TIFITOR-304075 format. One line per 10 residues: number of its first residue (from 1); for each residue x, z, y of C-alpha. Coordinates in Angstrom, 3 decimals, decimal comma, always signed. Example, Ala and Ser with C-alpha at 12.3 -4.5 7.8 and 13.67 -1.06 7.14 Angstrom:
1> +12,300 +7,800 -4,500  +13,670 +7,140 -1,060 .
//
This chain:
1> +60,989 -58,364 +35,040  +59,010 -56,192 +32,636  +55,765 -55,234 +34,376  +53,191 -53,654 +32,116  +49,761 -52,809 +33,467  +47,222 -50,687 +31,714  +44,263 -52,046 +33,666  +42,712 -55,497 +33,435  +40,173 -57,455 +35,445  +37,451 -57,282 +32,830 .
11> +33,843 -56,765 +33,931  +31,736 -55,151 +31,185  +28,453 -55,885 +33,031  +27,041 -56,346 +36,497  +26,195 -52,661 +36,703  +29,196 -51,014 +35,079  +32,664 -51,869 +36,315  +36,070 -50,290 +35,832  +36,793 -48,296 +39,000  +39,907 -46,204 +38,582 .
21> +40,005 -42,560 +39,529  +36,344 -42,084 +40,341  +36,609 -42,907 +44,054  +33,681 -45,281 +43,649  +31,268 -44,728 +40,741  +31,856 -46,495 +37,432  +28,166 -47,321 +37,439  +27,692 -49,699 +40,368  +24,039 -48,659 +40,648  +25,152 -45,302 +42,051 .
31> +27,241 -47,044 +44,696  +24,289 -49,266 +45,612  +21,855 -46,340 +45,684  +24,168 -44,354 +47,944  +24,643 -47,301 +50,288  +20,914 -48,044 +50,509  +20,124 -44,380 +51,139  +22,783 -44,177 +53,844  +21,485 -47,371 +55,501  +17,944 -45,976 +55,483 .
41> +19,113 -42,668 +56,936  +21,035 -44,459 +59,690  +17,984 -46,566 +60,562  +15,672 -43,538 +60,691  +18,103 -41,557 +62,824  +19,322 -44,257 +65,206  +16,949 -47,202 +64,912  +18,124 -50,824 +64,522  +21,913 -51,352 +64,594  +21,722 -52,955 +68,045 .
51> +20,178 -49,746 +69,434  +22,523 -47,254 +67,760  +24,373 -44,965 +70,164  +27,799 -44,996 +68,549  +30,321 -42,206 +68,498  +33,012 -42,871 +71,161  +35,651 -43,937 +68,636  +33,224 -46,369 +66,948  +32,152 -47,752 +70,312  +35,846 -48,379 +70,955 .
61> +36,026 -50,243 +67,630  +32,993 -52,344 +68,641  +34,621 -53,159 +71,993  +37,827 -54,188 +70,212  +35,903 -56,572 +67,951  +33,818 -58,087 +70,741  +36,631 -58,445 +73,274  +39,082 -60,142 +70,914  +38,034 -63,688 +69,854  +40,200 -63,551 +66,732 .
71> +38,689 -60,272 +65,507  +35,195 -61,288 +66,574  +35,505 -64,330 +64,325  +36,856 -62,291 +61,381  +34,183 -59,593 +61,551  +31,389 -62,129 +61,829  +32,623 -64,357 +59,021  +33,622 -61,741 +56,436  +30,008 -60,844 +55,620  +29,031 -64,505 +55,248 .
81> +31,971 -65,192 +52,918  +30,868 -62,774 +50,188  +30,007 -65,096 +47,257  +26,319 -65,722 +46,637  +26,699 -65,408 +42,867  +26,629 -62,548 +40,343  +27,788 -59,825 +40,462  +28,225 -59,912 +44,261  +24,585 -60,728 +45,009  +23,132 -57,992 +42,821 .
91> +21,367 -55,085 +44,522  +19,389 -53,159 +41,868  +17,584 -51,105 +44,533  +16,124 -54,223 +46,137  +17,148 -53,032 +49,593  +19,359 -54,824 +52,054  +23,030 -53,958 +52,307  +25,441 -54,355 +55,203  +24,493 -57,530 +57,094  +27,034 -57,801 +59,936 .
101> +29,597 -55,815 +61,912  +26,929 -54,129 +64,081  +25,162 -52,961 +60,962  +28,533 -51,784 +59,605  +29,181 -49,693 +62,726  +25,688 -48,205 +62,628  +26,162 -47,049 +59,022  +29,661 -45,723 +59,771  +28,101 -43,750 +62,612  +25,869 -42,021 +60,051 .
111> +28,671 -41,443 +57,524  +30,938 -39,748 +60,044  +28,637 -36,759 +60,280  +28,851 -35,920 +56,575  +31,480 -35,109 +53,983  +31,345 -36,880 +50,574  +28,614 -35,488 +48,354  +27,283 -35,941 +44,845  +24,531 -38,470 +44,197  +21,795 -38,668 +41,577 .
121> +20,553 -42,192 +40,876  +18,383 -43,414 +38,036  +19,400 -40,478 +35,851  +23,068 -41,224 +36,521  +25,231 -38,700 +38,380  +28,185 -39,760 +40,424  +30,049 -39,557 +43,683  +31,078 -41,986 +46,401  +34,441 -40,504 +47,340  +35,391 -43,231 +49,814 .
131> +32,325 -44,022 +51,959  +34,152 -46,482 +54,235  +35,421 -48,444 +51,242  +31,861 -48,466 +49,886  +30,664 -49,983 +53,172  +33,452 -52,581 +53,377  +33,473 -53,156 +49,586  +33,140 -56,928 +48,981  +33,675 -58,013 +52,585  +37,281 -56,779 +52,653 .
141> +38,104 -59,102 +49,735  +36,994 -62,282 +51,537  +39,439 -64,559 +53,430  +38,264 -63,250 +56,812  +38,230 -59,682 +55,536  +41,747 -60,133 +54,193  +42,930 -61,330 +57,599  +41,046 -58,631 +59,514  +42,333 -55,688 +57,486  +45,917 -56,941 +57,734 .
151> +45,641 -57,210 +61,528  +47,856 -54,650 +63,368  +45,241 -54,051 +66,082  +42,550 -53,373 +63,481  +44,771 -50,974 +61,539  +45,741 -49,129 +64,698  +42,042 -48,707 +65,425  +41,265 -47,685 +61,852  +43,938 -45,002 +62,023  +42,288 -43,623 +65,144 .
161> +38,868 -43,711 +63,473  +40,104 -42,029 +60,305  +41,886 -39,330 +62,267  +38,638 -38,575 +64,101  +36,797 -38,282 +60,810  +39,661 -36,141 +59,520  +38,973 -33,687 +62,340  +35,384 -33,357 +61,140  +36,534 -32,835 +57,560  +38,501 -29,796 +58,755 .
171> +35,454 -28,166 +60,347  +33,279 -25,468 +58,769  +30,337 -27,886 +58,978  +32,015 -30,183 +56,448  +32,004 -27,355 +53,891  +28,231 -27,721 +53,468  +28,812 -30,117 +50,541  +30,747 -27,395 +48,691  +27,569 -25,544 +47,734  +25,959 -25,152 +44,314 .
181> +23,015 -27,426 +45,182  +22,325 -30,736 +43,418  +24,601 -32,787 +45,695  +27,200 -30,011 +46,010  +30,655 -29,984 +44,482  +29,926 -26,606 +42,897  +26,506 -27,675 +41,651  +25,939 -28,030 +37,907  +27,094 -31,644 +37,693  +29,889 -31,427 +40,271 .
191> +31,437 -28,280 +38,792  +31,175 -29,617 +35,234  +32,910 -32,866 +36,132  +35,579 -31,131 +38,247  +36,571 -28,848 +35,394  +36,333 -31,538 +32,737  +38,882 -33,609 +34,681  +41,065 -30,531 +35,288  +41,061 -29,250 +31,698  +41,212 -32,461 +29,674 .
201> +44,939 -33,271 +30,120  +46,069 -29,970 +28,596  +42,996 -29,338 +26,390  +42,402 -25,988 +28,043  +39,245 -24,231 +29,215  +40,249 -22,719 +32,547  +37,586 -21,784 +35,047  +37,912 -23,113 +38,592  +39,292 -19,807 +39,861  +41,909 -19,817 +37,088 .
211> +42,933 -23,395 +37,781  +43,143 -23,194 +41,596  +43,957 -20,641 +44,270  +40,574 -19,538 +45,636  +38,250 -16,541 +46,009  +35,099 -16,900 +43,867  +33,543 -13,865 +45,569  +33,324 -15,746 +48,867  +31,071 -18,578 +49,977  +32,377 -21,973 +48,827 .
221> +35,044 -20,118 +46,808  +36,677 -19,210 +50,102  +37,296 -22,795 +51,216  +36,666 -23,154 +54,933  +36,250 -26,936 +55,069  +36,153 -30,099 +52,999  +39,862 -30,679 +53,697  +40,693 -27,105 +52,685  +38,952 -27,717 +49,353  +40,571 -31,092 +48,715 .
231> +44,073 -29,820 +49,426  +43,566 -26,751 +47,232  +46,627 -25,358 +45,467  +47,014 -25,226 +41,714  +48,081 -22,096 +39,838  +51,375 -21,793 +37,990  +49,450 -20,556 +34,938  +47,431 -23,757 +34,671  +50,288 -26,160 +35,432  +53,665 -24,624 +34,518 .
241> +56,844 -26,586 +35,251  +58,106 -28,324 +32,117  +61,600 -27,208 +31,018  +62,534 -25,649 +34,384  +66,134 -25,060 +33,301  +66,716 -28,508 +31,795  +67,706 -31,038 +34,475  +67,382 -33,894 +31,992  +63,601 -33,440 +31,976  +61,869 -35,257 +34,836 .
251> +58,354 -34,027 +35,606  +55,175 -35,719 +36,801  +54,835 -35,358 +40,587  +51,037 -35,696 +40,817  +48,021 -34,961 +38,632  +47,405 -38,611 +37,858  +46,588 -41,403 +35,440  +49,603 -43,489 +34,332  +49,232 -47,039 +35,622  +52,476 -48,917 +35,112 .
261> +56,159 -48,710 +34,178  +58,281 -51,568 +35,516  +61,951 -52,121 +34,671  +64,600 -54,257 +36,373  +62,595 -54,410 +39,604  +63,712 -56,761 +42,345  +64,915 -55,635 +45,739  +62,487 -58,154 +47,287  +59,557 -59,772 +45,509  +56,222 -61,461 +46,242 .
271> +54,016 -58,373 +46,101  +50,941 -60,300 +47,337  +50,615 -62,652 +44,337  +48,593 -62,137 +41,173  +50,294 -59,503 +39,070  +51,592 -57,757 +42,213  +55,286 -57,301 +41,335  +57,059 -54,416 +43,024  +59,201 -55,161 +46,073  +61,633 -52,275 +46,535 .
281> +62,650 -53,010 +50,134  +59,046 -53,270 +51,278  +57,943 -50,178 +49,359  +60,709 -48,143 +51,000  +60,043 -49,554 +54,482  +63,401 -51,357 +54,747  +65,283 -48,053 +54,563  +69,054 -48,497 +53,979  +68,807 -46,353 +50,825  +66,539 -48,975 +49,235 .
291> +69,547 -50,975 +48,007  +70,332 -48,244 +45,490  +67,166 -49,071 +43,520  +67,732 -52,800 +42,973  +67,262 -53,516 +39,268  +65,931 -50,008 +38,692  +62,734 -48,574 +37,212  +59,407 -47,764 +38,887  +56,703 -45,540 +37,453  +53,279 -45,674 +39,118 .
301> +50,191 -43,524 +38,552  +46,726 -43,250 +40,104  +45,142 -40,045 +41,429  +41,576 -39,113 +40,573  +38,987 -38,264 +43,217  +38,124 -35,081 +41,340  +41,651 -33,884 +40,838  +44,543 -32,147 +42,568  +46,211 -33,860 +45,526  +49,520 -32,163 +46,314 .
311> +52,867 -33,678 +45,360  +55,705 -31,926 +43,535  +59,382 -32,732 +43,213  +60,179 -34,539 +39,942  +63,729 -33,115 +39,913  +65,811 -30,329 +41,393  +67,944 -31,581 +44,239  +68,348 -32,122 +47,976  +65,990 -33,984 +50,303  +68,040 -36,861 +51,769 .
321> +65,315 -38,653 +53,764  +61,597 -38,013 +54,312  +59,226 -40,027 +56,509  +55,734 -41,510 +56,750  +55,448 -45,270 +57,229  +52,231 -46,430 +58,910  +50,584 -49,416 +57,282  +47,234 -50,867 +56,270  +44,167 -48,910 +55,186  +41,742 -51,358 +53,571 .
331> +43,802 -54,466 +52,897  +43,604 -55,979 +49,442  +45,083 -59,241 +48,123  +43,034 -62,408 +47,956  +41,969 -63,298 +44,428  +41,274 -66,831 +43,239  +39,866 -68,294 +40,036  +39,975 -71,871 +38,849  +36,703 -73,790 +38,805  +35,603 -76,299 +36,166 .
341> +36,760 -79,222 +38,311  +40,251 -77,767 +38,670  +39,775 -76,345 +42,150  +40,070 -72,751 +43,362  +37,403 -70,390 +44,619  +37,497 -66,844 +45,946  +36,987 -64,315 +43,147  +36,666 -60,872 +44,704  +37,973 -58,161 +42,405  +34,929 -55,894 +42,093 .
351> +37,217 -52,909 +41,585  +38,013 -53,433 +45,262  +41,182 -52,023 +46,741  +41,691 -49,824 +43,670  +42,577 -52,926 +41,676  +45,469 -53,706 +44,032  +47,778 -50,767 +43,393  +51,009 -52,797 +43,236  +50,155 -54,628 +46,461  +49,385 -51,351 +48,232 .
361> +52,819 -49,885 +47,532  +54,319 -52,359 +50,022  +51,627 -52,457 +52,706  +49,553 -49,281 +52,813  +50,407 -46,166 +54,814  +52,819 -44,201 +52,640  +55,095 -41,180 +52,504  +58,662 -41,816 +51,320  +60,873 -38,969 +50,126  +64,422 -39,545 +48,841 .
371> +65,842 -36,785 +46,627  +69,468 -36,550 +45,491  +69,113 -34,919 +42,077  +71,383 -32,035 +41,083  +71,827 -33,838 +37,764  +74,527 -36,472 +38,510  +73,191 -38,684 +35,714  +69,962 -39,116 +37,665  +71,395 -39,528 +41,156  +69,028 -40,673 +43,906 .
381> +65,259 -40,642 +43,220  +62,529 -41,936 +45,528  +59,002 -40,532 +45,654  +56,402 -42,770 +47,341  +52,948 -41,344 +48,038  +50,646 -44,247 +48,921  +47,572 -43,716 +51,116  +44,558 -45,836 +50,269  +41,062 -46,376 +51,638  +40,094 -43,322 +53,685 .
391> +43,274 -41,434 +52,795  +44,522 -41,518 +56,354  +47,054 -38,710 +56,296  +50,106 -38,374 +54,067  +51,632 -35,000 +54,963  +55,225 -34,257 +53,997  +56,016 -30,526 +53,794  +59,773 -30,702 +53,128  +62,612 -31,477 +55,530  +65,807 -33,479 +55,244 .
401> +68,656 -31,360 +53,916  +66,292 -28,939 +52,167  +67,049 -27,873 +48,594  +64,095 -28,129 +46,222  +63,598 -27,000 +42,665  +61,830 -29,141 +40,123  +58,104 -28,608 +40,550  +58,230 -27,404 +44,154  +55,793 -28,937 +46,629  +56,794 -32,068 +48,578 .
411> +53,544 -32,666 +50,474  +49,940 -33,749 +50,029  +47,250 -36,349 +50,592  +44,460 -35,290 +52,922  +40,949 -36,311 +51,983  +41,741 -36,837 +48,352  +44,458 -38,989 +46,944  +45,568 -42,431 +46,027  +48,513 -43,632 +44,011  +52,149 -42,605 +43,767 .
421> +55,426 -44,037 +42,535  +58,729 -42,643 +41,306  +61,719 -44,927 +41,680  +64,961 -44,601 +39,691  +68,310 -46,355 +40,022  +69,542 -49,149 +37,767  +71,287 -48,048 +34,599  +69,495 -44,704 +34,231  +68,396 -44,455 +30,610  +65,133 -42,586 +30,032 .
431> +62,903 -42,104 +27,003  +59,418 -40,808 +26,297  +57,339 -42,569 +28,956  +53,589 -41,864 +28,582  +51,569 -44,591 +26,878  +49,833 -46,386 +29,741  +46,906 -47,812 +27,783  +45,943 -44,513 +26,150  +45,413 -42,772 +29,482  +43,634 -45,757 +31,020 .
441> +41,226 -46,283 +28,150  +40,342 -42,600 +27,840  +40,207 -41,956 +31,609  +42,572 -39,021 +31,228  +45,085 -37,707 +33,752  +48,674 -36,761 +32,943  +49,221 -33,138 +34,104  +51,196 -32,472 +37,270  +54,538 -30,751 +36,595  +54,282 -31,797 +32,937 .
451> +57,206 -33,545 +31,179  +57,092 -37,186 +32,264  +60,306 -38,603 +30,819  +63,695 -37,414 +29,532  +67,088 -38,675 +30,658  +69,252 -39,761 +27,735 .
//
């Protein structure tokens, strides 16, 4: 199987690591500064972790951990299993990080009252777009963390927790981070970075109000909540549909960074091993239509935290099936490296869950949409929108039997984005795939509704 990845497990330094899409800062110092500041704020507000009065849903999580011997063991051990060697033991701020599950719950209790905001740290600007992933960071890559975040009871609880936070992110209170202050999304740094990400793919110079549907005369550009802002709609002027009358042109479904093109994919494969090969049946949740993609091609791309998070149909056609498959939220594969004496030791990927994109396609919560293309040469196409980290809601906005035109909306990620795949049947000949490495190395997105590939 040809499986080309544009991202590698290289670590330039202990401070700077390759974190795709900007969900956690490239400069690890920003992540550490945010975490230390959040820990301090939680302590000042609620006192020691043992004395914190938890939100009801977090108290329920605590009860689940403490009343289940298996989970109690996992959540105690995962923090102790983080390696005591660089870069895992580095904390440039000199302040303590998460120490145990009670400390974790106390910090989560603080996070749940705020939407993601911009951070200034040591003259570096950045943003922690996935606070829960920042809290779990290394612990979820340990053996006990791996087991805990695969556990069905834990994931059921996490879904409940994330849905509660999602309710807050739809309130007017959550819009406070959309101001033009230093930590606001429309502040000097936030606005500059937002528009740099938006304009770079097409080398344009649109203003925010030209790029997205909004009202610049109103407070927060008219967005009523954090979720309203993150699910903002893009304008046709800024992202026109490529070759709308040519059914041989397949478009990009999401504003995203190309990650991988894999050919001759297997119907069933070991998605949990190093290299994370695609497993069609598992990706498509054992749907009967999965058989049609054996030996086919999969294109995968990664969504940026600063970008646009709605999905668009890659082809004109008819929706055959559309459903959301519940799965994991913070599970990542175990990584091992060989020691000098020939043994194995845990080697946590410091990119975290964002370095496990192939693995996530089979396990994470995901939206699956099958489209029968009007172009008979293309036939059946599968779109898979994969939720990751805090992305707890994949919302499908089309129905089975509905006719869609190329470029029309299929749905959206709430609270940001993740990764998505397009799946094509065996024998379909296509040319002009984007160069994976170019987009990865330059941190550039491929524009949504732009020409992705052409059917021969």
